[in-house]
N, C-alpha and C positions, 0 to 999 in steps of 0.2 A: 536615452533613446527618445527621439522626437516622434510623435505620432505620424507626421507626414512621411517619415522615412519608412514606416511599415509598408506602405503601398508601393514604394519603390523597390523595397526588398521582395515584395510579393511578385512584382513583374520580373525581377531577376530570377527568382525561384522557378517561375513558370517556364521561362526560357531555358533554364538548365534542365528541367525535367523533360521538356519537349525535344531538346537536342539529343537526349539519350533514347527516348521512346516517344514518337509522335502520338501514340495512342494512350499515353500514361493516364491522362485525366478521364478518358472514356472508360478505361478499365477500372479506375478508382470509383467511378460513379455507379458501377454495376453491382456493388455490394461488398460486404466485409465477411471474412472468415478467420477471425483471430483465434489463436489457440491458447492465448494467455489473457487472464484478467489481472491487471496490475493495480494494486491499491497502494498509493503512496502519499507523501506529504505535499502540501501546496507550495512549499518553499520554492522560490523562483530559480534557485540554483540546481534544483533536482528535477530535470526533465526526463520523463520515463523513456521515450523513444530514443533520445540521444544517448543516454548512458547505457542502454541495452544494445544500441546499434541496430535498431529495427526500423522498418519502413512503415508508412501509413497503411492501416488495414491489418497489421500483424498482431497488434496488442490493443485490447479494450482497456481504457484507463479511467480510474476514479481517484481523485486527489482531494484531501482535506487537511486541516491543520493537525499535525502530529499523527497522520495516517491511522486514525481511530476507526474501529468497527463497532458501532453502537446499535444494539437491536432496535431502538426506537427512532433511529435516523432513517427516515423514509427514503431519502435520496440514496444512501448507501445500500439499503435493502433492495431498492428498485434496480440499481446497477447490478447487484449480485444476482438477483433473480433473472434479469435479462441475459447476463453473460453466461450463467450456468445452464439455465433451462432452455433458452432460445438460441444463443450462439453456440452452446455446447462446448465451451472452452475446456481444455484438458488440464490446465494448471491455473491456480490462483497464487500470485506472488504478492505477499504483504511486505513492503519495503520501507524501512525507516532510514534515517541518515544521522550520522554523528554530528554533534553540535546543533541539534534541533532546537530552534528557538521556542517552539511550542512546549516541548518537554521541560526546558529550563524555566519558562514562564510559569508553568504549572506548579513548580516547587518553590516559587518565591512568595513571600507573605505580602501580597498586595491585591487590591481589588481590581480585577480586570473586566468588570462589567459583564457584558453578554457572554464573554469567553469563560466566565467562572464555571457554569455547569458543564461546559464542554471539556475543559481542562481538568475538571475534578476526576474524570475517568483515569487520568494519568496518576493522580494522587492515590487512587485505589490500587493501581499497579505497584506503586511504592509501598503501600501498606501490606500488600501480599508478600513482598520480598524485602521487607524492612531490615531484617536481621542481616542479610547479605549486603545490602546497600550501605547500611550504617557502618559496616566494617571497612568500607573503602574510604581511606583518609583523603586522598586527592579529589578535589571537587569535580574537575573535568572528567576524571576517570569514573567517578560515581554517576555523573549525568550520562556518560556514554554507556555505562552498564544498564542504567535505567532505560535508555533508548532500546537496547537489545531486549530487555525484559518486556518492554512495551510492545515490541514486535511479536514476541512470543505470546503475550496475552491477547493481542488482537487476532492472531492466527487461531487461538483457542476460541475466541468469540465467533470467528467464521465457522468453525467446526460445530459450534453449538446450534447453528441454524439448520432448519429442516432441509432447505435447498441444498446445502453442501453435504449434509449427511446422506441424503438420497443419492446424490451424484457420486459420492465416494463408493457407496455400496453397489450401485447399478452399473457404473462405467469407469470406475477407478480414477476419478478426479483427484488430483494431488494438490496439497497446500504447501507453500514454501515460505519460510521466513528469511528475509535478506536485510542487510544494512549496506548503505552506500557511504563510503568514506570519501568525502569530498576533498580531503587533504591529499589523497593519493589517486583518486579517480576510480578506485577499485570497488566492485560489487562483492560483498561477502555473504556467502550462504552460512547462516548460523547453525545449520545441521541440527535443528531442534528435534529431539526424540519425542515426537507426538504420541507414539504408541505408549511410551512409559508414562507421560504426563496424563494422557486421556484415560489410561487404565484406572486411575484413581477417581475420576470424576464422571465418566460416561454413564455410570449407573444413574446419575442424577439428570444428565443432559440428553441421554439417548431418547430420540423421538420415535424410534421404531421404523417400520417400513413406510 
């Protein structure tokens, strides 16, 4: 992709939108009312709006390497606070994807510089589930299971926050753990049993009202 082509693509996009609705951009400029906060991976192959088939304004998006939710990540916490408390989203989707380079890099024995402290969080996920993961002989299957477990743990990290706990109690905010299979194009709901998982840990993480 040449940079100069981007502006030509933009002109084509504008014409297409205006041909359908002459007031499209005026409406777009009037504000947003998304019902979903999507937290996903920065991978260039995983574009949130396209894979969900939604239009601009329908989903509030935050992406980072390996779709991590880390309590000291001010950027992620600011996005979470704004989406939940100000935009009043009804759902938070935490979406990973199979064959995630960030997850694979985290498990390789090499110095990745500034990425080391970030990807160490994935090693912590492996440590929590080491018995299950070590029992998987096929390397690709093991990495993809780690990707699923990483989604689960990041969802739990979301629920540990006061912002999400309050919204769940006050207005029924829902958290979902998904995986995108780029080999088939399918979105997969992992059907995580949060109630069962959290029953064991919320005594520690419950922040009250």
